[in-house]
C-alpha positions in Angstrom: 5.5 8.8 29.3 2.4 10.5 27.8 -1.0 9.5 29.1 -3.8 8.3 26.8 -5.6 11.6 27.0 -2.6 13.9 26.4 -0.5 14.5 23.3 2.8 15.9 22.3 4.3 17.5 19.2 7.0 15.5 17.4 8.9 18.8 17.1 8.7 21.9 19.3 6.3 24.5 17.8 9.2 26.8 17.1 11.1 24.3 15.0 8.9 24.6 11.9 6.2 22.2 10.4 5.3 19.3 12.7 3.3 16.1 12.7 0.7 15.5 15.3 -0.8 12.1 15.8 -4.0 12.1 17.9 -5.6 8.9 16.7 -7.7 6.9 19.1 -7.9 9.5 21.9 -11.7 9.6 22.2 -11.7 13.2 21.1 -15.1 14.9 20.2 -13.4 17.9 18.6 -10.0 19.3 17.7 -8.4 20.6 21.0 -8.0 24.3 21.3 -4.3 23.9 21.9 -3.9 22.3 18.5 -6.0 25.0 16.8 -3.6 27.6 18.1 -0.7 26.0 16.2 -0.2 27.2 12.6 2.8 25.1 11.7 1.2 21.6 11.7 2.1 19.7 8.5 0.4 16.4 9.3 -2.7 16.1 11.5 -4.0 12.6 12.3 -7.4 12.5 14.0 -8.7 9.1 12.9 -10.5 6.6 15.2 -11.9 9.3 17.6 -15.5 10.5 18.3 -15.2 13.8 16.5 -18.6 15.4 15.6 -17.3 18.7 14.3 -14.3 20.2 12.7 -13.7 23.8 13.7 -13.7 26.5 11.0 -10.3 27.6 12.4 -8.8 24.7 10.6 -8.3 27.1 7.7 -5.4 28.7 9.6 -3.2 25.6 9.1 -1.2 27.1 6.2 1.4 24.3 6.3 -1.0 21.4 6.5 -0.3 18.8 3.9 -2.1 15.7 5.4 -5.4 15.7 7.2 -6.8 12.3 8.4 -10.1 12.3 10.2 -11.2 8.8 9.1 -13.3 6.5 11.2 -15.2 9.3 13.0 -18.7 8.1 12.0 -20.6 11.0 13.7 -18.8 13.7 11.9 -21.3 13.8 9.0 -20.3 17.1 7.5 -17.1 19.0 6.6 -16.9 22.8 7.0 -16.4 24.8 3.8 -13.2 26.2 5.3 -11.5 23.0 4.3 -11.1 24.5 0.9 -8.9 27.3 2.3 -5.9 25.0 3.1 -3.3 26.1 0.5 -0.9 23.1 0.7 -3.2 20.2 1.5 -2.2 17.1 -0.5 -3.7 14.1 1.4 -7.3 14.2 2.7 -8.7 11.1 4.4 -12.4 11.2 5.1 -13.1 7.5 5.3 -16.1 6.3 7.3 -17.2 9.7 8.5 -21.0 9.4 7.8 -20.8 12.0 5.1 -23.8 12.5 2.9 -22.5 15.5 0.9 -19.3 17.5 0.4 -18.9 21.3 0.5 -18.3 22.9 -2.9 -15.3 24.7 -1.4 -13.5 21.3 -1.1 -13.0 21.5 -4.9 -10.9 24.6 -4.4 -8.0 22.5 -3.1 -5.6 23.1 -6.0 -2.8 21.0 -4.4 -4.9 18.0 -3.5 -3.3 14.8 -4.7 -5.2 12.1 -2.8 -8.8 12.1 -1.7 -10.2 9.1 0.3 -14.0 9.1 0.7 -14.5 5.4 1.3 -17.4 4.1 3.5 -19.6 7.1 3.5 -23.2 7.8 2.3 -22.3 9.9 -0.7 -24.4 9.5 -3.9 -23.0 12.3 -6.0 -19.9 14.2 -6.8 -20.1 17.8 -8.1 -19.0 18.7 -11.6 -16.6 21.0 -9.8 -14.4 18.0 -9.3 -12.8 19.0 -12.6 -11.0 21.8 -10.6 -8.9 19.2 -8.8 -6.2 19.0 -11.5 -3.5 17.8 -9.1 -5.5 14.8 -8.0 -3.7 11.5 -8.5 -5.8 9.2 -6.3 -9.5 9.1 -5.7 -11.2 6.5 -3.5 -15.0 6.6 -3.3 -15.6 2.9 -2.6 -18.5 1.7 -0.5 -20.9 4.7 -1.0 -24.2 5.0 -2.8 -23.1 6.2 -6.2 -25.2 5.1 -9.2 -23.0 6.9 -11.7 -20.0 9.2 -11.9 -19.7 12.7 -13.3 -18.1 12.9 -16.7 -15.9 15.6 -15.3 -13.8 12.9 -13.6 -12.4 12.2 -17.1 -10.8 15.7 -17.1 -8.5 14.9 -14.2 -5.4 14.5 -16.3 -3.1 13.3 -13.5 -5.5 10.7 -12.0 -3.8 7.4 -11.7 -5.8 5.5 -9.1 -9.6 5.3 -9.1 -11.4 3.2 -6.5 -15.2 3.1 -7.0 -16.1 -0.5 -5.9 -19.0 -1.4 -3.6 -21.4 1.1 -5.1 -24.6 1.0 -7.1 -22.8 1.8 -10.4 -24.4 0.6 -13.6 -22.1 2.5 -16.0 -18.8 4.3 -16.2 -18.2 7.7 -17.9 -17.8 7.2 -21.7 -14.5 9.2 -21.8 -12.8 7.3 -19.0 -10.5 5.8 -21.7 -8.6 9.1 -22.0 -7.2 8.7 -18.5 -3.8 7.1 -17.9 -5.1 5.0 -14.9 -2.7 2.6 -13.3 -5.2 1.2 -10.8 -9.0 0.7 -11.0 -11.5 -0.9 -8.7 -15.0 -1.7 -9.9 -15.7 -4.7 -7.6 -19.2 -5.4 -6.2 -21.1 -2.9 -8.4 -24.3 -3.4 -10.4 -23.1 -3.4 -14.0 -25.4 -5.3 -16.4 -22.5 -6.0 -18.7 -18.7 -5.5 -18.2 -17.9 -1.9 -18.9 -16.0 -1.9 -22.2 -14.2 1.3 -21.4 -12.0 -0.7 -19.0 -10.6 -2.8 -21.8 -9.2 0.3 -23.4 -7.1 1.4 -20.4 -3.8 0.1 -21.6 -1.8 1.7 -18.8 -3.6 -0.3 -16.1 -1.3 -2.3 -13.8 -3.8 -3.2 -11.1 -7.5 -4.2 -11.7 -10.0 -5.2 -9.2 -13.2 -6.5 -10.8 -14.5 -9.2 -8.4 -18.3 -9.3 -8.5 -18.6 -6.4 -11.0 -22.2 -7.4 -11.6 -22.8 -7.8 -7.8 -21.1 -9.6 -5.0 -21.4 -13.4 -5.4 -23.2 -12.8 -8.8 -21.8 -14.3 -12.0 -19.3 -11.8 -13.2 -17.3 -13.3 -16.0 -13.9 -12.0 -17.2 -14.3 -10.7 -20.8 -12.0 -12.1 -23.5 -10.9 -8.5 -24.1 -8.9 -8.7 -20.9 -6.1 -9.8 -23.3 -5.6 -6.1 -24.3 -4.5 -5.1 -20.8 -1.0 -6.4 -21.2 0.5 -4.1 -18.5 -1.5 -5.7 -15.7 0.6 -6.8 -12.7 -2.4 -7.6 -10.5 -5.9 -9.0 -11.3 -8.5 -9.6 -8.6 -11.6 -11.5 -9.6 -12.9 -12.8 -6.3 -16.6 -13.5 -5.4 -17.6 -13.8 -9.1 -19.1 -17.3 -9.3 -16.4 -18.4 -11.8 -15.6 -22.0 -12.7 -13.2 -21.2 -15.6 -11.1 -18.5 -17.2 -11.2 -17.0 -20.7 -8.3 -17.8 -23.0 -7.4 -14.1 -23.0 -5.8 -14.5 -19.6 -2.7 -16.1 -21.3 -1.8 -12.8 -22.9 -1.2 -11.2 -19.5 2.4 -12.1 -19.5 3.4 -9.4 -17.0 0.9 -10.6 -14.4 2.4 -11.1 -11.0 -0.6 -11.5 -8.7 -3.9 -13.3 -9.5 -6.8 -13.5 -7.0 -9.5 -16.0 -7.8 -10.7 -16.5 -4.3 -14.3 -17.4 -3.4 -15.4 -18.8 -6.7 -16.5 -22.2 -8.0 -13.2 -23.6 -9.4 -12.7 -27.3 -9.0 -9.2 -27.2 -10.3 -6.5 -24.6 -11.0 -7.3 -23.2 -14.5 -4.8 -24.3 -17.1 -4.4 -20.7 -18.2 -2.7 -19.9 -14.9 0.2 -22.2 -16.0 0.9 -19.8 -18.9 1.7 -16.8 -16.7 5.5 -16.8 -16.5 5.9 -13.9 -14.1 3.2 -15.0 -11.6 4.4 -14.5 -8.0 1.2 -14.9 -6.0 -1.9 -17.1 -6.7 -4.9 -16.8 -4.3 -7.7 -19.4 -4.7 -9.1 -19.4 -1.2 -12.6 -20.8 -0.8 -13.1 -22.8 -4.0 -13.7 -26.5 -4.6 -10.2 -27.6 -5.6 -9.1 -31.1 -4.7 -5.7 -31.2 -6.4 -3.0 -28.8 -7.3 -1.2 -29.6 -10.6 2.6 -30.3 -10.3 3.0 -28.0 -13.3 2.2 -25.1 -11.1 5.7 -25.5 -9.6 7.2 -24.8 -13.0 6.4 -21.1 -12.7 9.9 -19.8 -11.9 9.0 -16.8 -9.7 6.1 -18.3 -7.8 6.2 -17.5 -4.1 2.7 -17.6 -2.8 0.0 -20.3 -3.3 -2.9 -19.5 -0.9 -5.5 -22.2 -1.2 -7.0 -22.7 2.3 -10.8 -23.5 2.5 -10.6 -26.0 -0.3 -11.2 -29.8 -0.1 -7.6 -30.5 -1.1 -6.4 -34.1 -1.3 -3.2 -33.3 -3.1 -0.7 -32.1 -1.8 -1.3 -33.9 1.4 -2.9 -32.0 4.3 0.3 -31.9 6.4 2.1 -30.1 3.4 -0.7 -27.6 2.9 -0.7 -26.7 6.6 3.0 -25.6 6.3 2.1 -22.9 3.8 3.2 -21.7 0.4 6.9 -22.6 0.6 6.1 -26.2 1.5 3.4 -26.5 -1.2 5.7 -25.1 -4.0 8.6 -27.3 -2.8 6.4 -30.4 -2.8 5.0 -29.7 -6.3 8.5 -29.2 -7.8 9.7 -32.3 -6.1 6.8 -34.3 -7.5 7.2 -32.7 -10.9 10.9 -33.7 -11.0 9.9 -37.3 -10.7 7.3 -37.1 -13.4 8.3 -38.4 -16.9 6.5 -36.3 -19.5 4.7 -38.1 -22.3 6.0 -37.8 -25.9 4.7 -34.6 -27.4 3.4 -33.3 -24.0 3.7 -29.5 -23.6 4.6 -28.3 -20.2 3.9 -25.0 -18.6 7.3 -23.6 -19.7 6.7 -24.5 -23.3 3.2 -23.1 -23.3 4.6 -19.8 -22.0 6.5 -19.3 -25.3 3.6 -20.2 -27.5 0.8 -17.8 -27.6 -0.6 -15.7 -30.5 -1.3 -12.0 -30.7 -4.7 -11.1 -29.2 -7.3 -10.3 -31.8 -10.4 -9.9 -29.6 -12.2 -6.7 -30.5 -13.0 -4.2 -27.8 
């Protein structure tokens, strides 16, 4: 067995590129023994007490993944980080960073950059050099705006910029083929219209876009994002949904937690591909039996609501029991003449005409 303070390579140094996991070892720096190895492909140093990264890190010519997240006393990154010729994943989450070295933007192979939970307030225009970048996470920092050069990152698919002081997004953001965007808990005075032109979006997190627990309505233009699979609008002081929601026929996951809903919005019943519905922490007293008509529904997460129906014992058993109960109750319900159920409503919706 290996003691807590020791470490071993997953391959012998002579066998080619290796992975070295040193997370949670209370390290204050990268051990000299590690720095002497040039064939490390993946180096994990998260959850330590690292205060400095050696300049010798530039010698790791095979390094593809470097994770130094959750070392809050690190505070700065040496410029030699930009000399790593094969680096693809760089994780610098919760490192107390206030700035980044310009050399970081020399990482031509960088595909994923995680800068969450730092003290950053600006990104250099040099970010345009990171043309291989596919994922950029800058959530929970101090950004008030983003450089327009982000819009030149032709391969960018995932942008996380929530929990910042953002009041606007770059005008040319619409030229990107983003698949995932997070703008939750920002300071927008109005919903950024650029978002509604991102037709390739599959995952959108907009809860509290005007501020956490600040009224942050969903715009009708949401109807244009018909490729969405996931929509999260938690902590937004919502009591209703716009009609545009019914056009999101590909939606599989909807998070409406921590809002002011007193009932499941009727628009939810028109989402035929819905798999997961999260409505934690609202004021719902009853779940409609029609909810059980959604054929692929698997998760109904509704704790911290004053639910009276289904009964408490059913709700305690979880999603499977809730859905089974609703379907059983629905089977015993005789629809009124002319009544349109959820399944009928799914096949009856017009083409969206809301202007962007």
